[in-house]
C-alpha positions in Angstrom: 71.0 144.2 64.9 72.0 148.0 65.2 71.4 149.2 68.7 70.5 152.5 69.9 70.7 155.1 72.6 67.8 158.0 72.3 65.9 160.4 74.1 61.8 160.3 73.6 59.3 162.6 75.8 62.6 163.3 77.9 63.1 159.9 79.1 66.2 158.2 77.8 65.6 154.7 75.9 67.2 151.7 74.3 66.2 151.0 71.0 66.9 148.8 67.4 67.5 151.2 64.6 65.5 149.1 61.3 68.5 150.6 59.0 70.9 153.8 59.4 69.4 156.7 60.2 66.1 154.9 59.7 63.1 154.7 62.3 63.8 152.8 65.6 61.5 150.2 67.3 61.2 151.1 71.0 62.5 148.5 73.2 61.2 150.1 76.1 57.8 148.8 75.1 59.2 145.6 75.5 61.4 145.0 78.8 61.2 148.5 80.1 62.7 147.4 83.5 66.9 146.6 81.1 66.0 149.2 78.3 67.1 152.6 80.5 70.2 152.9 78.7 72.9 150.9 77.1 74.9 149.4 80.0 72.0 148.5 81.9 70.8 146.5 78.7 74.1 144.9 77.8 74.2 143.6 81.5 71.2 141.7 81.0 73.3 139.9 78.8 71.3 136.9 76.4 67.8 137.5 78.0 68.6 141.1 76.6 69.9 140.3 73.1 67.3 137.0 73.1 64.6 140.4 73.9 65.7 142.5 71.1 65.8 139.9 68.6 62.1 138.8 69.0 61.3 142.8 68.8 63.0 142.9 65.5 61.1 140.1 64.3 57.8 141.0 65.7 58.8 144.7 64.1 56.3 146.8 66.6 56.6 149.5 68.8 58.3 151.5 65.7 59.1 155.4 66.5 59.9 157.6 63.6 63.4 158.7 63.8 62.3 162.3 63.7 61.0 162.3 66.9 63.8 160.7 68.7 67.0 162.4 70.0 69.5 159.9 68.9 72.5 159.7 71.3 75.8 158.2 71.7 75.4 154.3 72.0 77.2 154.0 75.2 77.3 157.5 77.5 78.9 156.5 80.4 81.0 153.7 80.1 83.4 152.8 83.1 86.7 152.9 80.8 87.2 154.3 77.6 90.7 152.7 76.0 92.3 154.1 73.2 95.2 152.9 71.1 98.0 154.7 69.2 100.0 153.5 66.4 97.6 150.9 65.7 97.8 151.0 62.0 101.0 149.5 59.9 100.5 151.8 56.8 100.1 155.1 59.4 103.1 153.6 61.0 105.1 153.5 57.6 103.9 156.9 57.3 104.9 158.2 60.3 108.6 156.6 60.1 108.0 155.2 63.2 109.1 151.6 64.6 106.3 149.2 64.9 105.0 149.0 68.9 106.1 145.6 70.4 103.3 146.1 72.8 99.9 148.3 72.4 100.2 151.9 73.1 97.2 152.2 75.3 95.9 156.0 76.7 92.4 157.0 78.2 89.4 158.8 77.3 86.5 160.0 79.2 82.6 159.8 79.8 82.1 163.5 79.5 84.3 163.5 76.3 81.6 161.4 74.5 79.1 163.2 72.2 76.6 161.8 70.1 76.1 161.8 66.1 75.3 165.6 65.1 77.0 167.1 68.3 79.4 169.5 68.5 83.1 168.8 68.6 84.0 172.4 71.2 87.5 173.5 70.4 89.2 174.1 73.5 90.6 177.3 73.9 94.4 176.9 75.1 94.5 175.1 71.3 95.1 175.7 68.2 96.0 172.5 66.5 93.1 170.4 66.6 92.9 167.3 64.8 90.5 164.2 64.1 91.0 160.6 63.9 87.9 158.1 62.5 88.5 154.8 64.3 86.3 151.2 65.0 85.2 151.0 69.0 84.9 147.7 70.1 82.2 147.5 72.6 82.5 144.9 75.6 79.6 142.9 76.3 79.9 141.1 79.7 82.6 141.1 82.4 86.0 139.5 82.0 89.4 139.6 83.5 92.8 137.6 82.0 90.7 136.6 79.3 92.5 134.4 76.5 92.8 135.7 73.3 91.1 132.5 71.7 87.9 133.5 73.9 88.3 137.7 73.8 85.5 137.5 70.9 83.1 136.3 72.8 83.2 139.2 75.5 82.7 141.8 73.1 79.0 142.7 72.1 79.6 144.5 68.8 80.8 147.8 67.6 80.9 151.6 66.8 82.8 154.2 65.3 84.6 156.9 66.9 86.3 160.2 66.3 89.5 160.9 69.1 89.9 164.7 68.7 93.0 165.7 70.0 95.0 168.7 70.5 98.3 168.2 69.3 99.5 171.0 71.1 98.5 170.6 74.1 100.2 166.9 74.4 103.1 169.7 74.2 101.9 171.9 76.8 101.5 169.0 79.1 104.9 167.6 78.7 103.8 164.8 76.1 101.6 163.6 78.0 98.0 162.7 76.4 95.9 163.9 78.9 95.2 167.2 78.2 95.5 166.6 74.5 92.9 163.9 74.2 90.6 164.4 77.3 89.2 168.0 76.7 85.2 167.9 77.0 83.4 167.8 73.7 86.1 165.3 72.0 85.1 162.0 71.5 82.1 161.7 68.7 80.5 158.2 69.2 77.9 156.2 66.9 76.1 156.0 65.2 74.4 152.7 66.6 75.7 149.5 68.4 76.3 147.1 65.7 76.0 143.5 67.0 79.0 141.6 66.1 76.5 139.2 64.4 75.4 141.4 61.8 78.9 142.3 60.6 80.8 140.4 58.2 84.3 140.5 59.2 85.5 143.0 62.1 88.9 142.4 60.4 88.8 143.6 57.4 86.4 146.7 57.3 86.9 149.9 55.2 87.2 153.1 57.3 87.8 156.8 56.2 86.8 160.3 57.3 86.0 163.1 55.0 86.5 167.0 56.1 84.0 169.6 54.7 83.6 166.5 52.0 87.4 165.9 51.2 88.4 162.4 51.8 91.7 162.6 54.1 91.8 158.8 55.9 91.1 155.6 53.5 92.6 152.5 54.9 91.2 149.3 56.7 91.2 147.5 59.5 93.2 144.2 58.3 95.9 146.8 58.5 95.8 146.7 62.8 99.0 145.6 64.1 97.1 143.8 67.4 93.3 143.1 66.6 90.4 143.3 68.5 90.8 139.6 70.4 94.4 140.5 71.2 93.5 144.2 72.9 90.4 142.7 74.9 93.2 140.0 75.7 95.5 142.1 76.5 93.9 144.7 78.5 92.1 142.3 80.8 95.3 141.3 82.3 95.4 144.4 84.1 92.1 145.1 84.9 88.6 144.0 84.5 86.6 145.0 81.6 83.0 145.6 82.4 79.9 146.0 79.9 80.0 149.2 78.2 83.6 149.8 78.1 84.8 150.7 75.1 88.2 150.3 73.3 88.5 152.6 70.3 91.4 150.6 68.9 93.6 153.4 66.5 93.2 155.5 63.5 94.6 155.0 60.0 97.2 157.4 58.1 95.9 161.3 57.3 94.2 162.7 59.3 95.3 166.6 59.4 98.6 166.1 61.8 99.9 164.3 59.6 99.4 166.5 56.2 102.3 168.5 54.5 101.6 171.0 55.8 99.4 169.7 58.8 96.0 171.0 58.7 93.6 171.9 62.0 90.3 172.1 62.2 89.0 175.2 62.6 85.3 176.3 63.8 82.5 175.5 61.3 84.5 172.5 59.8 82.6 169.8 59.3 83.8 166.1 59.8 82.2 162.8 59.1 84.0 159.5 60.0 82.4 156.2 58.6 83.4 152.4 59.0 81.8 150.3 56.6 78.8 148.3 57.5 78.3 150.5 60.7 77.6 153.6 59.4 79.3 157.2 59.6 78.8 160.3 62.1 79.0 163.4 61.5 80.1 166.5 63.8 80.7 170.2 63.4 83.2 171.9 65.0 82.5 174.8 67.0 83.9 177.7 69.5 84.2 177.3 72.9 81.6 180.0 74.1 81.9 178.8 77.9 82.8 181.5 80.6 85.5 181.0 82.9 
C-alpha cells in the first residue's frame, strides 16, 4: 500500500494513494479514531493495516487528489536518524575508509517538508547541497532488537532529500548540527510504501536530478550497513517508536563531490527518486523571514 498524509477541509487525515500522484482513499471515513495522522495510525498496529487493506479492496471513499493537500507521510516523528558514508560507491569516490560502525546524526521534525514544499536557503550558507536517500519508517516500538527480527519493526519506506549546508558544518567546528538542522531541510515523501509492496528494499535504484540533469544514480545494494543492521544497531542505544525515521545514506554524485563543486541556488529544482516508492520534487527559495 501507498499510505499518505493529507489535508482536506482543513482536517489532517491518513489515506491510501491508489497510484503515485493518483487519487486517495480517505481512511478517515473507515476508521476516524486512528487516522488523524500517520503516527497514530502506525500505533494501531495490525488492526490499522487490516482496516486499510479492506478499504483498498472495497475501493470506496475516493477523493480527487486535486482536492487534497499532500503532506510528508510522517510529520512529527520522535526521532530522525541519518546515516553518513553508507554507500560503497560514495566511499570510493570520497577516498575515505569504509566505516566500521554506522556514522549517525540527527534531524528534527522542524526540518521536514512535503512533496512540492520549498527548501529554504539558510542566510548563513553559500554551500547548500542535496542527497537522495531511502528512508525506513519504524512501525512498532522496540529496543535491543535482533538483526534477524529487525524488519518486523519496519512499516515501510519513503524517500528523503537530506539538504545540507556544507559550510555551516565548518562554522560549527565540524559538527553536523548547523549544517543539517536548519528549517525546511528534509523533503520527505511522496508516500509511506509498506514493505510488502516492495520487491526487495536491498535492491532498489535511486537517483537525483538537479534542474533535470541526472547527478546521482546508484542502488541500495551498495549500502555498507543495510536496513536490518541499522534498525538493530540503533535500537541498542534507544527505544525505536512508531514513526521514527532512518534515512539510510546517499550515493555519490551530489554537488559537493562534483569537480568543481555544485551548490544550490534559489530557483533550483531538485528531484529525488527511489524505484517502487516514487519521487519528490522541491524548489529552493531564499529565506525571506525577518530576524
